[in-house]
C-alpha positions as CSV (number, residue, x, y, z in Angstrom):
1,M,51.5,-17.6,18.2
2,Y,47.9,-18.0,18.2
3,E,45.9,-20.4,20.0
4,P,43.6,-22.7,18.8
5,I,39.8,-21.1,18.6
6,H,37.7,-24.5,20.6
7,S,34.5,-22.7,21.0
8,K,31.6,-22.4,17.8
9,S,31.5,-18.9,16.0
10,V,28.7,-16.8,16.5
11,H,28.7,-16.8,12.8
12,S,27.7,-20.5,12.8
13,T,24.9,-21.5,10.4
14,A,21.7,-22.1,11.6
15,G,21.3,-25.3,11.5
16,E,24.2,-25.4,14.2
17,S,22.8,-23.8,16.9
18,D,21.2,-25.3,20.0
19,F,17.6,-23.4,20.2
20,P,14.9,-24.2,17.7
21,H,14.0,-22.3,15.0
22,R,10.9,-21.2,13.4
23,T,9.5,-22.0,9.8
24,R,8.7,-19.4,7.0
25,E,5.2,-20.4,7.4
26,E,5.2,-20.1,11.6
27,E,6.9,-16.7,11.6
28,L,4.1,-15.6,8.9
29,D,1.5,-16.8,10.9
30,I,2.5,-15.0,13.7
31,Q,2.8,-12.0,11.8
32,L,-0.5,-12.4,10.1
33,A,-2.1,-12.6,14.0
34,G,0.0,-9.7,14.6
35,H,-2.0,-7.5,12.0
36,L,-5.0,-9.0,12.6
37,A,-5.1,-8.5,16.2
38,A,-4.3,-4.7,15.9
39,L,-6.6,-4.6,13.2
40,L,-9.3,-6.2,16.0
41,A,-8.5,-3.4,18.4
42,V,-9.3,-0.7,16.4
43,T,-12.2,-2.6,15.2
44,D,-13.7,-3.2,18.2
45,E,-12.9,0.6,19.1
46,L,-15.2,1.7,16.0
47,G,-17.7,-0.6,17.3
48,L,-18.3,-3.1,14.9
49,G,-19.1,-6.1,16.7
50,A,-19.7,-8.5,13.5
51,E,-16.9,-7.9,12.0
52,A,-14.5,-8.1,15.4
53,E,-16.2,-11.2,15.6
54,R,-14.6,-12.6,12.3
55,I,-11.3,-10.7,12.9
56,A,-11.2,-13.1,16.4
57,E,-12.0,-16.2,15.0
58,Q,-9.0,-15.8,12.5
59,I,-6.8,-14.9,15.3
60,A,-7.9,-17.7,17.4
61,R,-7.4,-20.6,13.9
62,L,-4.2,-18.8,13.6
63,R,-3.2,-19.0,17.5
64,G,-4.7,-21.4,18.9
65,T,-6.6,-19.4,21.4
66,P,-9.3,-16.8,21.2
67,P,-7.3,-13.0,21.4
68,V,-7.5,-10.6,24.2
69,R,-10.0,-7.9,23.6
70,H,-9.5,-4.3,22.9
71,A,-9.7,-3.4,26.9
72,G,-10.7,0.6,26.3
73,L,-11.5,3.6,24.0
74,T,-9.0,6.1,22.9
75,G,-11.3,9.0,21.6
76,A,-9.6,8.7,18.7
77,D,-11.3,10.7,15.7
78,P,-13.3,7.8,13.3
79,A,-11.7,8.9,10.4
80,A,-8.3,8.4,11.9
81,L,-9.3,4.6,13.1
82,H,-10.7,3.7,9.5
83,R,-7.2,5.1,7.9
84,R,-5.3,3.0,10.9
85,A,-7.8,0.2,10.0
86,L,-7.4,0.3,6.6
87,A,-3.8,0.2,6.5
88,L,-3.5,-3.0,9.2
89,A,-6.0,-4.7,6.6
90,G,-3.9,-4.3,3.9
91,R,-0.6,-5.3,5.8
92,A,-2.4,-8.4,6.6
93,L,-3.5,-8.8,3.3
94,V,-0.2,-9.3,2.0
95,V,1.2,-11.9,4.7
96,A,-2.3,-13.7,4.3
97,A,-1.7,-13.6,0.3
98,S,2.0,-14.3,1.1
99,R,1.2,-17.9,3.3
100,A,-1.4,-18.4,0.7
101,D,-3.8,-18.3,3.3
102,T,-7.1,-18.0,1.4
103,A,-9.8,-17.2,4.6
104,A,-8.0,-14.3,5.8
105,A,-7.1,-12.6,3.0
106,I,-10.7,-12.6,1.9
107,L,-11.3,-10.8,5.3
108,A,-8.6,-8.8,4.7
109,A,-9.7,-7.5,1.6
110,E,-13.2,-7.1,2.7
111,R,-12.1,-4.8,5.5
112,M,-10.2,-2.7,3.4
113,D,-13.1,-2.1,1.2
114,A,-15.1,-1.7,4.1
115,H,-12.8,1.1,5.7
116,T,-12.4,2.8,2.3
117,A,-16.0,3.2,2.1
118,A,-16.2,4.9,5.5
119,L,-13.8,6.9,4.8
120,R,-15.0,7.9,1.6
121,D,-18.5,8.5,3.5
122,T,-16.9,10.8,6.6
123,R,-15.6,12.6,3.4
124,L,-18.6,13.6,2.0
125,V,-20.5,14.0,5.5
126,G,-17.6,16.5,6.3
127,A,-17.4,18.4,3.3
128,P,-18.8,21.6,2.7
């Protein structure tokens, strides 16, 4: 009544497929480089040159090539940029800790501290 199935199931396990898979370490490297690249764009927009260079070095280490730099300014509020950078640094810290990348974790934690301090300062300056 039924014909036998002659092709592989779409539900076959990863070991049976014909395309290469990334390791967990490779996936974490890609995630970390992505978070750092986004942080680099915000850092460039804030005009933090030395800090941006440190981030770019970590991206180059993870990817094997220097990152593409931020091309233009959005004109966003500096406090909003610092909040965005704080969130991105936090994400980078989580991934760096997960992959036991001490250099990236330290950099991310330092950036979190710096952006937290900058937000604190902008609130004091903007306070009545």
